[in-house]
C-alpha positions as CSV (number, residue, x, y, z in Angstrom):
1,M,-107.9,36.0,-96.0
2,L,-108.3,35.4,-91.9
3,E,-108.5,31.8,-92.6
4,I,-105.9,31.9,-94.6
5,A,-103.9,33.7,-91.4
6,A,-105.2,30.4,-89.5
7,F,-104.4,27.7,-91.4
8,L,-100.4,29.5,-91.5
9,I,-100.7,29.9,-87.3
10,L,-101.8,26.1,-87.0
11,F,-99.0,25.6,-89.7
12,I,-96.4,27.5,-87.8
13,G,-97.4,25.3,-84.7
14,L,-96.7,22.6,-85.9
15,T,-93.6,23.6,-87.4
16,H,-92.6,24.8,-84.3
17,S,-93.0,21.6,-81.6
18,F,-92.2,19.0,-84.2
19,L,-88.7,20.7,-85.1
20,G,-88.5,22.2,-81.3
21,E,-88.8,18.9,-80.3
22,R,-86.5,17.5,-82.7
23,Y,-83.6,20.0,-82.9
24,L,-83.7,21.7,-80.0
25,L,-85.2,19.9,-76.6
26,I,-83.9,16.9,-77.4
27,R,-80.7,18.6,-77.3
28,L,-81.1,20.5,-74.7
29,L,-82.8,18.3,-72.7
30,R,-79.2,16.0,-72.6
31,R,-77.2,18.2,-71.0
32,D,-76.4,17.1,-67.6
33,N,-75.7,20.6,-66.2
34,L,-79.8,21.9,-66.0
35,P,-80.6,23.6,-63.0
36,H,-82.8,21.0,-60.3
37,L,-85.6,22.4,-59.4
38,L,-87.3,20.2,-56.7
39,G,-84.7,18.2,-55.9
40,S,-83.6,17.1,-59.7
41,D,-83.2,18.2,-63.4
42,W,-86.6,15.8,-64.1
43,F,-89.3,18.9,-63.1
44,T,-86.6,21.2,-65.2
45,K,-87.3,19.2,-68.0
46,Q,-90.5,18.6,-67.8
47,L,-91.2,23.0,-67.3
48,L,-88.9,23.5,-70.8
49,R,-91.3,20.8,-72.9
50,F,-94.2,21.9,-71.1
51,A,-93.5,26.0,-72.1
52,W,-92.2,25.1,-75.7
53,H,-95.6,23.1,-76.8
54,L,-97.3,25.5,-74.7
55,T,-96.6,28.4,-77.2
56,T,-98.2,26.2,-80.2
57,V,-101.5,25.0,-78.1
58,A,-101.6,28.8,-78.1
59,W,-101.0,30.0,-80.9
60,W,-104.0,27.2,-82.3
61,G,-106.1,29.1,-80.0
62,L,-106.0,32.2,-82.1
63,A,-106.4,29.7,-84.9
64,A,-109.4,29.1,-83.9
65,V,-110.6,33.1,-82.1
66,L,-109.6,34.0,-86.7
67,W,-111.3,31.1,-87.9
68,V,-114.3,32.6,-86.1
69,L,-114.3,36.0,-86.6
70,S,-114.2,35.5,-90.6
71,S,-117.3,34.9,-90.4
72,P,-119.7,37.2,-89.2
73,A,-122.2,36.1,-87.1
74,A,-124.3,37.0,-84.3
75,E,-122.8,33.9,-81.8
76,N,-119.0,35.0,-82.7
77,N,-118.6,36.2,-78.9
78,N,-119.5,33.2,-77.7
79,I,-118.2,30.7,-79.8
80,I,-114.8,33.0,-79.6
81,I,-114.5,32.1,-75.8
82,V,-115.7,29.0,-75.8
83,V,-112.4,28.6,-78.3
84,I,-110.4,30.8,-75.0
85,S,-111.9,28.6,-72.8
86,I,-110.7,25.1,-74.5
87,T,-107.2,27.1,-75.5
88,F,-106.6,26.9,-71.4
89,L,-108.6,23.3,-70.7
90,I,-105.8,22.2,-72.7
91,S,-103.0,24.6,-71.5
92,G,-104.6,23.1,-67.8
93,A,-103.7,19.2,-69.0
94,F,-100.8,20.3,-70.5
95,A,-99.6,22.1,-67.3
96,F,-100.5,18.7,-65.3
97,I,-99.0,15.9,-67.1
98,F,-96.1,17.3,-68.3
99,S,-95.1,18.7,-64.0
100,R,-97.2,16.1,-62.2
101,G,-99.1,18.4,-60.9
102,K,-96.4,20.3,-59.3
103,H,-95.8,22.9,-61.7
104,L,-99.4,25.3,-59.9
105,A,-100.5,27.1,-63.7
106,W,-102.9,24.4,-64.1
107,V,-104.8,25.0,-61.3
108,V,-105.1,28.7,-62.2
109,F,-105.5,27.4,-66.4
110,F,-108.8,25.3,-64.9
111,L,-110.1,28.4,-62.8
112,I,-109.4,30.7,-66.4
113,S,-111.1,28.3,-68.6
114,A,-113.8,26.9,-66.0
115,I,-115.0,30.6,-65.8
116,S,-114.3,31.2,-69.4
117,Y,-117.0,29.0,-70.3
118,Y,-119.3,29.4,-67.4
119,A,-119.3,33.0,-68.6
120,T,-121.4,31.6,-72.1
121,L,-124.1,30.4,-69.8
122,G,-125.6,33.5,-68.6
């Protein structure tokens, strides 16, 4: 059953990103009256896009956790922690790339990723 839930999460994440980009973000980002953050609306637009797609990344991380939990094994805890670490690594990359390093969430996401991964080594 958890495998089905994991696939549904993957599907809804893909649908969320694709349809959101195509029907919502593209129209929203064409507007010329968005707030100017850090001097222009470029950062605002990148932040909106980053936050929208970050939801999909988080959902896919949860799908991976459900998939791991679907088959009981002694090492599940470490696998789940690695999935969390990878999810935050990707989240950090998104934050860094979309904001060109200006949104400092990437620092925190990378720290969470590193600390989580380090916990599996001990």
